[in-house]
A tleap script that builds the chain and sets N, CA, C and O, in Angstrom:
source leaprc.protein.ff14SB
mol = sequence {
  NLEU ALA VAL LEU ARG SER ALA THR SER GLU
  ALA ALA ASP TRP LEU ASP PRO GLU VAL PRO
  LEU GLY ARG LEU VAL PRO GLY ALA ALA ALA
  ASP LEU LEU LEU LEU ASP ALA ASP PRO VAL
  PRO ASP VAL SER ALA LEU ARG GLY LEU HIE
  ALA VAL VAL ARG ASP GLY ARG VAL ALA ARG
  ASP ASP ARG GLY THR LEU ALA ALA LEU GLY
  ARG CPRO
}
set mol.1.N position { 172.813 108.723 115.720 }
set mol.1.CA position { 171.972 108.963 116.876 }
set mol.1.C position { 170.852 109.940 116.506 }
set mol.1.O position { 169.729 109.805 116.994 }
set mol.2.N position { 171.143 110.902 115.665 }
set mol.2.CA position { 170.121 111.865 115.245 }
set mol.2.C position { 168.992 111.176 114.482 }
set mol.2.O position { 167.827 111.540 114.643 }
set mol.3.N position { 169.323 110.192 113.659 }
set mol.3.CA position { 168.301 109.461 112.909 }
set mol.3.C position { 167.388 108.704 113.868 }
set mol.3.O position { 166.168 108.705 113.703 }
set mol.4.N position { 167.979 108.060 114.865 }
set mol.4.CA position { 167.184 107.299 115.830 }
set mol.4.C position { 166.285 108.212 116.655 }
set mol.4.O position { 165.124 107.889 116.903 }
set mol.5.N position { 166.818 109.337 117.073 }
set mol.5.CA position { 165.999 110.286 117.843 }
set mol.5.C position { 164.858 110.849 117.011 }
set mol.5.O position { 163.742 111.014 117.505 }
set mol.6.N position { 165.141 111.144 115.744 }
set mol.6.CA position { 164.082 111.715 114.910 }
set mol.6.C position { 162.958 110.713 114.665 }
set mol.6.O position { 161.819 111.108 114.418 }
set mol.7.N position { 163.270 109.428 114.732 }
set mol.7.CA position { 162.255 108.401 114.514 }
set mol.7.C position { 161.552 107.978 115.799 }
set mol.7.O position { 160.572 107.234 115.745 }
set mol.8.N position { 162.031 108.437 116.951 }
set mol.8.CA position { 161.454 107.990 118.220 }
set mol.8.C position { 160.984 109.178 119.054 }
set mol.8.O position { 159.857 109.644 118.891 }
set mol.9.N position { 161.831 109.663 119.934 }
set mol.9.CA position { 161.410 110.700 120.884 }
set mol.9.C position { 161.016 112.013 120.207 }
set mol.9.O position { 160.045 112.643 120.623 }
set mol.10.N position { 161.741 112.436 119.182 }
set mol.10.CA position { 161.380 113.694 118.516 }
set mol.10.C position { 160.072 113.562 117.751 }
set mol.10.O position { 159.273 114.498 117.725 }
set mol.11.N position { 159.847 112.413 117.130 }
set mol.11.CA position { 158.571 112.185 116.434 }
set mol.11.C position { 157.414 112.174 117.433 }
set mol.11.O position { 156.353 112.741 117.168 }
set mol.12.N position { 157.621 111.533 118.570 }
set mol.12.CA position { 156.580 111.495 119.603 }
set mol.12.C position { 156.287 112.888 120.136 }
set mol.12.O position { 155.124 113.233 120.348 }
set mol.13.N position { 157.319 113.696 120.355 }
set mol.13.CA position { 157.125 115.072 120.822 }
set mol.13.C position { 156.337 115.890 119.802 }
set mol.13.O position { 155.494 116.707 120.171 }
set mol.14.N position { 156.612 115.669 118.539 }
set mol.14.CA position { 155.920 116.412 117.493 }
set mol.14.C position { 154.437 116.049 117.487 }
set mol.14.O position { 153.580 116.916 117.314 }
set mol.15.N position { 154.136 114.755 117.677 }
set mol.15.CA position { 152.736 114.324 117.683 }
set mol.15.C position { 151.988 114.872 118.883 }
set mol.15.O position { 150.889 115.408 118.744 }
set mol.16.N position { 152.586 114.737 120.072 }
set mol.16.CA position { 151.939 115.238 121.285 }
set mol.16.C position { 152.955 115.245 122.417 }
set mol.16.O position { 153.239 114.196 122.995 }
set mol.17.N position { 153.505 116.408 122.741 }
set mol.17.CA position { 154.534 116.476 123.779 }
set mol.17.C position { 154.039 116.113 125.174 }
set mol.17.O position { 154.854 115.876 126.066 }
set mol.18.N position { 152.731 116.064 125.386 }
set mol.18.CA position { 152.176 115.746 126.702 }
set mol.18.C position { 152.018 114.239 126.939 }
set mol.18.O position { 151.819 113.814 128.077 }
set mol.19.N position { 152.102 113.440 125.893 }
set mol.19.CA position { 151.912 111.991 126.008 }
set mol.19.C position { 153.286 111.323 126.070 }
set mol.19.O position { 154.139 111.592 125.225 }
set mol.20.N position { 153.511 110.447 127.073 }
set mol.20.CA position { 154.832 109.810 127.221 }
set mol.20.C position { 155.048 108.667 126.226 }
set mol.20.O position { 154.816 107.501 126.547 }
set mol.21.N position { 155.489 109.010 125.028 }
set mol.21.CA position { 155.793 108.032 123.984 }
set mol.21.C position { 157.225 108.229 123.506 }
set mol.21.O position { 157.818 109.287 123.715 }
set mol.22.N position { 157.776 107.203 122.863 }
set mol.22.CA position { 159.070 107.327 122.216 }
set mol.22.C position { 160.265 107.298 123.147 }
set mol.22.O position { 161.374 107.655 122.750 }
set mol.23.N position { 160.047 106.876 124.388 }
set mol.23.CA position { 161.138 106.845 125.370 }
set mol.23.C position { 160.998 105.602 126.237 }
set mol.23.O position { 159.899 105.074 126.406 }
set mol.24.N position { 162.097 105.146 126.774 }
set mol.24.CA position { 162.058 104.041 127.737 }
set mol.24.C position { 162.148 104.622 129.136 }
set mol.24.O position { 163.226 104.726 129.720 }
set mol.25.N position { 161.001 104.995 129.652 }
set mol.25.CA position { 160.903 105.566 130.993 }
set mol.25.C position { 159.658 104.977 131.668 }
set mol.25.O position { 158.726 104.567 130.977 }
set mol.26.N position { 159.629 104.929 132.989 }
set mol.26.CA position { 158.441 104.411 133.676 }
set mol.26.C position { 157.184 105.180 133.274 }
set mol.26.O position { 157.174 106.411 133.231 }
set mol.27.N position { 156.128 104.426 132.980 }
set mol.27.CA position { 154.852 105.026 132.629 }
set mol.27.C position { 154.658 105.288 131.148 }
set mol.27.O position { 153.551 105.621 130.725 }
set mol.28.N position { 155.708 105.146 130.349 }
set mol.28.CA position { 155.592 105.404 128.916 }
set mol.28.C position { 155.140 104.142 128.190 }
set mol.28.O position { 155.526 103.032 128.554 }
set mol.29.N position { 154.324 104.325 127.165 }
set mol.29.CA position { 153.959 103.215 126.293 }
set mol.29.C position { 155.128 102.975 125.354 }
set mol.29.O position { 155.694 103.923 124.808 }
set mol.30.N position { 155.496 101.707 125.163 }
set mol.30.CA position { 156.661 101.442 124.323 }
set mol.30.C position { 156.510 100.133 123.568 }
set mol.30.O position { 156.249 99.089 124.166 }
set mol.31.N position { 156.671 100.190 122.277 }
set mol.31.CA position { 156.889 99.020 121.450 }
set mol.31.C position { 158.379 99.069 121.129 }
set mol.31.O position { 158.924 100.140 120.863 }
set mol.32.N position { 159.030 97.927 121.154 }
set mol.32.CA position { 160.483 97.907 121.004 }
set mol.32.C position { 160.922 97.065 119.820 }
set mol.32.O position { 160.318 96.036 119.515 }
set mol.33.N position { 161.976 97.511 119.159 }
set mol.33.CA position { 162.683 96.699 118.176 }
set mol.33.C position { 163.979 96.276 118.843 }
set mol.33.O position { 164.745 97.123 119.302 }
set mol.34.N position { 164.233 94.983 118.903 }
set mol.34.CA position { 165.482 94.482 119.460 }
set mol.34.C position { 166.375 94.099 118.288 }
set mol.34.O position { 166.011 93.272 117.452 }
set mol.35.N position { 167.547 94.714 118.245 }
set mol.35.CA position { 168.454 94.552 117.111 }
set mol.35.C position { 169.626 93.647 117.465 }
set mol.35.O position { 169.926 93.425 118.638 }
set mol.36.N position { 170.280 93.130 116.434 }
set mol.36.CA position { 171.462 92.293 116.631 }
set mol.36.C position { 172.714 93.115 116.883 }
set mol.36.O position { 173.701 92.581 117.387 }
set mol.37.N position { 172.702 94.391 116.548 }
set mol.37.CA position { 173.885 95.242 116.692 }
set mol.37.C position { 173.452 96.661 117.062 }
set mol.37.O position { 172.283 97.022 116.928 }
set mol.38.N position { 174.399 97.444 117.521 }
set mol.38.CA position { 174.166 98.830 117.917 }
set mol.38.C position { 174.004 99.705 116.668 }
set mol.38.O position { 174.931 99.780 115.862 }
set mol.39.N position { 172.861 100.366 116.484 }
set mol.39.CA position { 172.665 101.189 115.295 }
set mol.39.C position { 173.287 102.585 115.385 }
set mol.39.O position { 173.287 103.317 114.395 }
set mol.40.N position { 173.814 102.965 116.545 }
set mol.40.CA position { 174.382 104.314 116.675 }
set mol.40.C position { 175.585 104.508 115.757 }
set mol.40.O position { 175.623 105.500 115.028 }
set mol.41.N position { 176.570 103.609 115.758 }
set mol.41.CA position { 177.694 103.840 114.853 }
set mol.41.C position { 177.364 103.564 113.383 }
set mol.41.O position { 178.006 104.117 112.490 }
set mol.42.N position { 176.355 102.702 113.129 }
set mol.42.CA position { 176.001 102.359 111.756 }
set mol.42.C position { 174.502 102.079 111.681 }
set mol.42.O position { 174.039 101.028 112.123 }
set mol.43.N position { 173.752 103.017 111.123 }
set mol.43.CA position { 172.291 102.915 111.081 }
set mol.43.C position { 171.827 101.702 110.276 }
set mol.43.O position { 170.681 101.279 110.429 }
set mol.44.N position { 172.671 101.135 109.433 }
set mol.44.CA position { 172.268 99.937 108.686 }
set mol.44.C position { 172.042 98.747 109.618 }
set mol.44.O position { 171.474 97.739 109.197 }
set mol.45.N position { 172.473 98.846 110.875 }
set mol.45.CA position { 172.202 97.789 111.854 }
set mol.45.C position { 170.702 97.640 112.101 }
set mol.45.O position { 170.269 96.630 112.657 }
set mol.46.N position { 169.903 98.627 111.700 }
set mol.46.CA position { 168.454 98.520 111.836 }
set mol.46.C position { 167.899 97.370 110.999 }
set mol.46.O position { 166.793 96.892 111.251 }
set mol.47.N position { 168.662 96.930 110.013 }
set mol.47.CA position { 168.234 95.796 109.188 }
set mol.47.C position { 168.379 94.477 109.933 }
set mol.47.O position { 167.793 93.475 109.520 }
set mol.48.N position { 169.143 94.451 111.018 }
set mol.48.CA position { 169.366 93.230 111.781 }
set mol.48.C position { 168.347 93.056 112.893 }
set mol.48.O position { 168.710 92.967 114.066 }
set mol.49.N position { 167.097 93.008 112.534 }
set mol.49.CA position { 166.012 92.890 113.500 }
set mol.49.C position { 166.028 91.501 114.130 }
set mol.49.O position { 166.005 90.487 113.432 }
set mol.50.N position { 166.069 91.471 115.451 }
set mol.50.CA position { 166.097 90.201 116.188 }
set mol.50.C position { 164.705 89.847 116.708 }
set mol.50.O position { 164.274 88.698 116.610 }
set mol.51.N position { 164.013 90.831 117.256 }
set mol.51.CA position { 162.673 90.584 117.806 }
set mol.51.C position { 161.950 91.909 117.953 }
set mol.51.O position { 162.554 92.980 117.895 }
set mol.52.N position { 160.645 91.810 118.146 }
set mol.52.CA position { 159.788 92.969 118.370 }
set mol.52.C position { 158.997 92.721 119.646 }
set mol.52.O position { 158.525 91.610 119.890 }
set mol.53.N position { 158.856 93.761 120.455 }
set mol.53.CA position { 157.970 93.694 121.609 }
set mol.53.C position { 156.854 94.695 121.332 }
set mol.53.O position { 157.098 95.893 121.194 }
set mol.54.N position { 155.631 94.188 121.253 }
set mol.54.CA position { 154.477 95.054 120.978 }
set mol.54.C position { 153.338 94.622 121.885 }
set mol.54.O position { 152.979 93.446 121.940 }
set mol.55.N position { 152.784 95.578 122.586 }
set mol.55.CA position { 151.693 95.302 123.528 }
set mol.55.C position { 152.073 94.197 124.510 }
set mol.55.O position { 151.236 93.380 124.894 }
set mol.56.N position { 153.344 94.180 124.912 }
set mol.56.CA position { 153.816 93.211 125.889 }
set mol.56.C position { 154.095 91.828 125.340 }
set mol.56.O position { 154.462 90.930 126.097 }
set mol.57.N position { 153.929 91.635 124.040 }
set mol.57.CA position { 154.214 90.336 123.420 }
set mol.57.C position { 155.536 90.399 122.685 }
set mol.57.O position { 155.836 91.384 122.010 }
set mol.58.N position { 156.325 89.348 122.818 }
set mol.58.CA position { 157.610 89.266 122.131 }
set mol.58.C position { 157.456 88.368 120.916 }
set mol.58.O position { 156.931 87.259 121.010 }
set mol.59.N position { 157.919 88.859 119.777 }
set mol.59.CA position { 157.923 88.065 118.549 }
set mol.59.C position { 159.354 87.997 118.035 }
set mol.59.O position { 159.998 89.027 117.838 }
set mol.60.N position { 159.842 86.799 117.822 }
set mol.60.CA position { 161.177 86.612 117.253 }
set mol.60.C position { 161.134 86.936 115.773 }
set mol.60.O position { 160.066 87.100 115.183 }
set mol.61.N position { 162.293 87.023 115.199 }
set mol.61.CA position { 162.385 87.410 113.796 }
set mol.61.C position { 162.062 86.251 112.857 }
set mol.61.O position { 162.934 85.740 112.154 }
set mol.62.N position { 160.809 85.853 112.861 }
set mol.62.CA position { 160.328 85.023 111.763 }
set mol.62.C position { 159.324 85.907 111.049 }
set mol.62.O position { 158.384 86.403 111.670 }
set mol.63.N position { 159.502 86.101 109.803 }
set mol.63.CA position { 158.802 87.153 109.066 }
set mol.63.C position { 157.285 87.070 109.166 }
set mol.63.O position { 156.629 88.111 109.167 }
set mol.64.N position { 156.707 85.895 109.249 }
set mol.64.CA position { 155.261 85.803 109.370 }
set mol.64.C position { 154.771 86.407 110.671 }
set mol.64.O position { 153.777 87.133 110.674 }
set mol.65.N position { 155.442 86.126 111.774 }
set mol.65.CA position { 155.035 86.664 113.075 }
set mol.65.C position { 155.220 88.170 113.115 }
set mol.65.O position { 154.326 88.889 113.560 }
set mol.66.N position { 156.361 88.658 112.659 }
set mol.66.CA position { 156.605 90.109 112.703 }
set mol.66.C position { 155.654 90.840 111.769 }
set mol.66.O position { 155.184 91.928 112.104 }
set mol.67.N position { 155.365 90.281 110.632 }
set mol.67.CA position { 154.424 90.932 109.726 }
set mol.67.C position { 153.028 90.991 110.341 }
set mol.67.O position { 152.314 91.978 110.163 }
set mol.68.N position { 152.637 89.946 111.060 }
set mol.68.CA position { 151.317 89.919 111.676 }
set mol.68.C position { 151.186 90.969 112.765 }
set mol.68.O position { 150.090 91.477 113.002 }
set mol.69.N position { 152.295 91.309 113.440 }
set mol.69.CA position { 152.244 92.330 114.477 }
set mol.69.C position { 151.876 93.691 113.909 }
set mol.69.O position { 151.310 94.522 114.619 }
set mol.70.N position { 152.184 93.931 112.653 }
set mol.70.CA position { 151.900 95.209 112.033 }
set mol.70.C position { 150.459 95.372 111.610 }
set mol.70.O position { 150.051 96.456 111.192 }
set mol.71.N position { 149.678 94.302 111.713 }
set mol.71.CA position { 148.273 94.372 111.296 }
set mol.71.C position { 147.370 94.540 112.495 }
set mol.71.O position { 147.603 93.930 113.539 }
set mol.72.N position { 146.338 95.362 112.361 }
set mol.72.CA position { 145.382 95.517 113.480 }
set mol.72.C position { 144.570 94.264 113.703 }
set mol.72.O position { 143.726 94.227 114.599 }
savepdb mol mol.pdb
quit
């Protein structure tokens, strides 16, 4: 859980504590990684990427689509 927090809410707080990022709360900007398993008991579950939600678009885990989401 500490690894996940350091990569999300704590990182967002470090960048700018006044901007609502890194959390799933109303009004916050959020890009999401949807995983096949719970990463809390085993962080290697982060490798089981199922889909990405970015700017309101959902991309399933086909590597070409997910890779394209990372490009401006």
